[in-house]
KOLRO-548989 format. One record per residue (C-alpha): residue in three letters; residue number from 1; x, y, z. Coordinates in steps of 0.1 Angstrom, whole numbers. Example, Ala and Ser with C-alpha at 12.3 -4.5 7.8 and 13.67 -1.06 7.14 Angstrom:
2
['ala',1,[123,-45,78]]
['ser',2,[137,-11,71]]
END
This chain:
304
['met',1,[-697,2436,2062]]
['val',2,[-730,2424,2048]]
['thr',3,[-753,2454,2046]]
['lys',4,[-783,2465,2024]]
['glu',5,[-757,2474,1998]]
['thr',6,[-752,2436,1993]]
['ala',7,[-789,2433,1983]]
['val',8,[-785,2463,1960]]
['glu',9,[-757,2445,1942]]
['ile',10,[-776,2412,1939]]
['leu',11,[-807,2430,1926]]
['gly',12,[-786,2450,1902]]
['tyr',13,[-768,2421,1886]]
['ile',14,[-800,2401,1883]]
['gly',15,[-819,2431,1868]]
['ala',16,[-792,2438,1843]]
['ala',17,[-790,2401,1832]]
['val',18,[-828,2397,1830]]
['gly',19,[-832,2430,1811]]
['ala',20,[-806,2422,1785]]
['ala',21,[-818,2386,1780]]
['ala',22,[-855,2397,1778]]
['thr',23,[-845,2423,1751]]
['leu',24,[-827,2396,1731]]
['ala',25,[-856,2371,1735]]
['ala',26,[-881,2397,1724]]
['ala',27,[-860,2405,1693]]
['ala',28,[-858,2368,1685]]
['gln',29,[-896,2366,1682]]
['ile',30,[-897,2393,1655]]
['gln',31,[-901,2378,1621]]
['asp',32,[-877,2389,1594]]
['leu',33,[-857,2412,1617]]
['ser',34,[-836,2435,1595]]
['glu',35,[-799,2442,1600]]
['gly',36,[-809,2477,1611]]
['gly',37,[-832,2463,1637]]
['ala',38,[-806,2440,1650]]
['leu',39,[-781,2469,1652]]
['ala',40,[-806,2490,1671]]
['ile',41,[-813,2463,1696]]
['ala',42,[-776,2457,1702]]
['leu',43,[-770,2495,1707]]
['val',44,[-799,2497,1731]]
['val',45,[-785,2469,1752]]
['ala',46,[-750,2485,1751]]
['ala',47,[-764,2519,1761]]
['gly',48,[-785,2505,1789]]
['leu',49,[-756,2486,1804]]
['leu',50,[-731,2515,1800]]
['gly',51,[-755,2540,1814]]
['thr',52,[-766,2519,1844]]
['gly',53,[-730,2511,1852]]
['tyr',54,[-722,2548,1852]]
['leu',55,[-750,2555,1877]]
['phe',56,[-740,2527,1900]]
['gly',57,[-704,2539,1899]]
['leu',58,[-714,2573,1913]]
['his',59,[-716,2556,1947]]
['pro',60,[-682,2562,1963]]
['ala',61,[-679,2528,1979]]
['glu',62,[-660,2499,1964]]
['arg',63,[-693,2481,1956]]
['gly',64,[-704,2508,1933]]
['leu',65,[-672,2507,1913]]
['arg',66,[-674,2469,1911]]
['met',67,[-709,2471,1897]]
['arg',68,[-698,2497,1872]]
['ser',69,[-670,2474,1861]]
['val',70,[-692,2444,1856]]
['leu',71,[-719,2464,1837]]
['trp',72,[-694,2482,1816]]
['phe',73,[-679,2450,1806]]
['gly',74,[-712,2437,1794]]
['gly',75,[-719,2470,1776]]
['ala',76,[-686,2468,1758]]
['glu',77,[-694,2433,1746]]
['ala',78,[-728,2445,1734]]
['trp',79,[-710,2473,1716]]
['ser',80,[-687,2448,1699]]
['val',81,[-718,2429,1686]]
['ala',82,[-733,2461,1673]]
['val',83,[-701,2470,1655]]
['thr',84,[-698,2436,1639]]
['ile',85,[-734,2438,1626]]
['phe',86,[-728,2473,1612]]
['ile',87,[-695,2465,1596]]
['gly',88,[-704,2431,1582]]
['glu',89,[-741,2434,1574]]
['ile',90,[-748,2471,1567]]
['ala',91,[-715,2484,1555]]
['gly',92,[-707,2452,1537]]
['leu',93,[-671,2451,1547]]
['asp',94,[-662,2414,1549]]
['gly',95,[-630,2394,1553]]
['arg',96,[-598,2407,1569]]
['gly',97,[-607,2444,1564]]
['gly',98,[-640,2440,1582]]
['ala',99,[-624,2421,1610]]
['ile',100,[-597,2448,1615]]
['val',101,[-622,2477,1615]]
['ser',102,[-645,2459,1639]]
['ser',103,[-616,2451,1662]]
['leu',104,[-603,2487,1661]]
['leu',105,[-637,2500,1671]]
['gly',106,[-637,2475,1700]]
['val',107,[-603,2488,1710]]
['ala',108,[-616,2524,1709]]
['ile',109,[-644,2517,1734]]
['gly',110,[-622,2494,1755]]
['ala',111,[-595,2521,1758]]
['val',112,[-621,2548,1768]]
['leu',113,[-636,2525,1795]]
['trp',114,[-602,2514,1808]]
['leu',115,[-589,2550,1810]]
['his',116,[-620,2559,1831]]
['leu',117,[-620,2528,1853]]
['arg',118,[-587,2509,1858]]
['arg',119,[-602,2476,1869]]
['ser',120,[-596,2439,1859]]
['leu',121,[-626,2435,1835]]
['gln',122,[-618,2466,1816]]
['glu',123,[-582,2455,1812]]
['val',124,[-593,2421,1800]]
['phe',125,[-616,2436,1774]]
['leu',126,[-589,2460,1762]]
['phe',127,[-563,2431,1760]]
['leu',128,[-587,2409,1740]]
['ala',129,[-596,2437,1717]]
['leu',130,[-560,2445,1709]]
['leu',131,[-552,2409,1704]]
['ala',132,[-582,2406,1680]]
['val',133,[-567,2435,1659]]
['leu',134,[-533,2417,1657]]
['val',135,[-548,2383,1649]]
['ser',136,[-571,2399,1622]]
['met',137,[-540,2415,1606]]
['val',138,[-520,2383,1602]]
['phe',139,[-546,2355,1601]]
['pro',140,[-542,2336,1568]]
['glu',141,[-569,2336,1543]]
['pro',142,[-590,2303,1542]]
['ser',143,[-578,2278,1517]]
['tyr',144,[-592,2246,1502]]
['phe',145,[-557,2230,1503]]
['gly',146,[-555,2220,1540]]
['ile',147,[-551,2238,1573]]
['pro',148,[-535,2272,1569]]
['asp',149,[-502,2279,1586]]
['leu',150,[-508,2297,1619]]
['thr',151,[-471,2299,1629]]
['gly',152,[-469,2337,1623]]
['met',153,[-501,2343,1642]]
['ala',154,[-489,2321,1671]]
['met',155,[-456,2339,1673]]
['leu',156,[-475,2372,1673]]
['ile',157,[-497,2361,1702]]
['trp',158,[-466,2349,1721]]
['ala',159,[-448,2382,1716]]
['phe',160,[-479,2402,1725]]
['gly',161,[-482,2383,1757]]
['gly',162,[-446,2390,1766]]
['val',163,[-450,2427,1758]]
['trp',164,[-481,2429,1779]]
['leu',165,[-464,2412,1808]]
['phe',166,[-435,2437,1806]]
['leu',167,[-459,2466,1805]]
['ala',168,[-477,2452,1836]]
['ile',169,[-444,2448,1855]]
['arg',170,[-435,2483,1846]]
['arg',171,[-469,2494,1858]]
['ile',172,[-478,2509,1825]]
['val',173,[-510,2489,1823]]
['gly',174,[-531,2480,1852]]
['pro',175,[-543,2464,1874]]
['val',176,[-508,2451,1875]]
['arg',177,[-517,2416,1887]]
['thr',178,[-543,2411,1860]]
['gly',179,[-519,2423,1833]]
['met',180,[-493,2399,1844]]
['val',181,[-517,2370,1843]]
['leu',182,[-531,2379,1809]]
['gly',183,[-496,2383,1794]]
['ser',184,[-484,2350,1809]]
['ile',185,[-514,2331,1796]]
['ala',186,[-509,2345,1761]]
['ala',187,[-472,2337,1761]]
['ile',188,[-477,2301,1771]]
['val',189,[-507,2294,1748]]
['gly',190,[-494,2312,1717]]
['pro',191,[-467,2288,1706]]
['leu',192,[-492,2258,1710]]
['leu',193,[-509,2271,1678]]
['phe',194,[-480,2262,1656]]
['thr',195,[-492,2240,1628]]
['arg',196,[-463,2228,1606]]
['thr',197,[-437,2230,1634]]
['arg',198,[-456,2216,1664]]
['val',199,[-425,2204,1682]]
['ala',200,[-409,2238,1680]]
['gly',201,[-440,2254,1694]]
['glu',202,[-443,2229,1722]]
['leu',203,[-406,2235,1732]]
['leu',204,[-411,2272,1731]]
['ser',205,[-442,2270,1753]]
['leu',206,[-422,2248,1778]]
['ala',207,[-394,2273,1778]]
['thr',208,[-418,2302,1783]]
['ala',209,[-435,2284,1812]]
['gly',210,[-401,2277,1828]]
['gly',211,[-391,2314,1823]]
['leu',212,[-423,2325,1840]]
['leu',213,[-416,2303,1870]]
['val',214,[-382,2320,1872]]
['leu',215,[-397,2354,1868]]
['gly',216,[-423,2348,1894]]
['glu',217,[-396,2337,1918]]
['trp',218,[-376,2369,1911]]
['leu',219,[-407,2392,1914]]
['gly',220,[-421,2373,1944]]
['asp',221,[-454,2370,1925]]
['arg',222,[-473,2338,1932]]
['pro',223,[-498,2340,1903]]
['val',224,[-470,2342,1878]]
['gln',225,[-453,2313,1895]]
['gly',226,[-485,2293,1894]]
['leu',227,[-491,2299,1857]]
['gly',228,[-455,2288,1850]]
['ile',229,[-461,2256,1870]]
['ala',230,[-494,2250,1853]]
['gly',231,[-478,2256,1819]]
['leu',232,[-450,2231,1826]]
['leu',233,[-474,2205,1838]]
['leu',234,[-501,2208,1811]]
['val',235,[-477,2213,1781]]
['ser',236,[-454,2185,1791]]
['gly',237,[-483,2162,1797]]
['gly',238,[-499,2173,1764]]
['ile',239,[-466,2165,1746]]
['val',240,[-466,2129,1759]]
['val',241,[-503,2124,1748]]
['glu',242,[-497,2139,1714]]
['his',243,[-465,2121,1705]]
['ala',244,[-464,2090,1726]]
['gly',245,[-501,2083,1733]]
['asp',246,[-506,2058,1704]]
['ser',247,[-474,2038,1709]]
['thr',248,[-466,2014,1738]]
['gly',249,[-428,2019,1733]]
['gly',250,[-432,2056,1732]]
['ala',251,[-452,2056,1764]]
['ile',252,[-426,2034,1782]]
['ala',253,[-398,2057,1770]]
['ala',254,[-418,2088,1782]]
['leu',255,[-423,2070,1816]]
['ala',256,[-386,2063,1819]]
['ala',257,[-378,2099,1810]]
['gly',258,[-402,2112,1836]]
['ile',259,[-387,2090,1863]]
['leu',260,[-352,2102,1854]]
['leu',261,[-362,2138,1855]]
['leu',262,[-378,2133,1889]]
['ala',263,[-346,2116,1902]]
['ala',264,[-325,2144,1888]]
['ala',265,[-347,2170,1905]]
['leu',266,[-343,2151,1938]]
['phe',267,[-305,2148,1934]]
['val',268,[-300,2184,1925]]
['gly',269,[-323,2196,1953]]
['gly',270,[-305,2174,1978]]
['met',271,[-339,2160,1990]]
['gly',272,[-329,2124,1992]]
['pro',273,[-320,2105,2025]]
['arg',274,[-287,2118,2038]]
['arg',275,[-264,2105,2065]]
['pro',276,[-261,2130,2094]]
['gln',277,[-228,2147,2097]]
['gly',278,[-210,2159,2128]]
['gly',279,[-221,2154,2164]]
['ala',280,[-257,2155,2176]]
['ser',281,[-268,2189,2187]]
['leu',282,[-289,2193,2218]]
['pro',283,[-322,2211,2215]]
['pro',284,[-323,2246,2228]]
['ala',285,[-330,2251,2265]]
['pro',286,[-365,2261,2275]]
['pro',287,[-370,2298,2282]]
['pro',288,[-369,2309,2319]]
['leu',289,[-401,2311,2339]]
['ala',290,[-417,2344,2344]]
['gly',291,[-402,2362,2374]]
['ala',292,[-373,2337,2378]]
['pro',293,[-338,2353,2381]]
['pro',294,[-316,2349,2350]]
['pro',295,[-291,2321,2353]]
['gly',296,[-257,2331,2366]]
['pro',297,[-222,2320,2355]]
['pro',298,[-213,2284,2364]]
['gly',299,[-191,2279,2395]]
['pro',300,[-194,2272,2433]]
['ser',301,[-223,2289,2450]]
['ser',302,[-216,2316,2475]]
['thr',303,[-232,2319,2509]]
['thr',304,[-235,2348,2532]]
END
């Protein structure tokens, strides 16, 4: 129902966004803003969003918890900015070490907020923070000799997505539906980051999407099925564009392969035109009218 609480929610979101944006705009006008000043501003924004979200969440209705979730997500993002400023600019910890420490501090606040409020935005933040820690640990150092090999990082993202999907199915992380979607996306996208073995990554991504479709059918979960379908469509289309887009012969071969695959799907599914077998069956008789006596057994009628 639309009540005055709807207006409260609208005003709350606008107020939070305007307040945070105005604070950042005012900070941008300060000449020669120091690292300490930038850190203080980020902490003020984080504290304001987290505190306001806590107050809104004291309302027992669903709307209050939703507002707390949104504001806490923004506050956690502001906290991540503050941590990055502190670690990189003030503490002077750069490179992989700085990225790992910053990500771990993000995981810390993400875990605290998720434990207090098991909602989708809190799970999304925790998932991304944990993924940032893993990526920071294995991301190759920049080199002047070409693109670094991201295969190890891609495999880690793929495995992390599978683990998160399993934890969601077992209801260890929640909300369950959000966890299943996050894990499915990471499992499909991860192998596409392969650099030196692109074909292997594409095939692994296709196999993962097909497996998600099977898993979604088994679990009866439509979002997982939909992600599997989207992965099959997008990855297979991307393979054609990547490997056959610049060649007429390759495009024709891909077209022929697609037609054959569609024909095979129709044949296996038995969806083509078929000759009717056996005698024609009559449609079922209409139901008896209300109040009419049920039909009796066939035979000669009796009179009294």
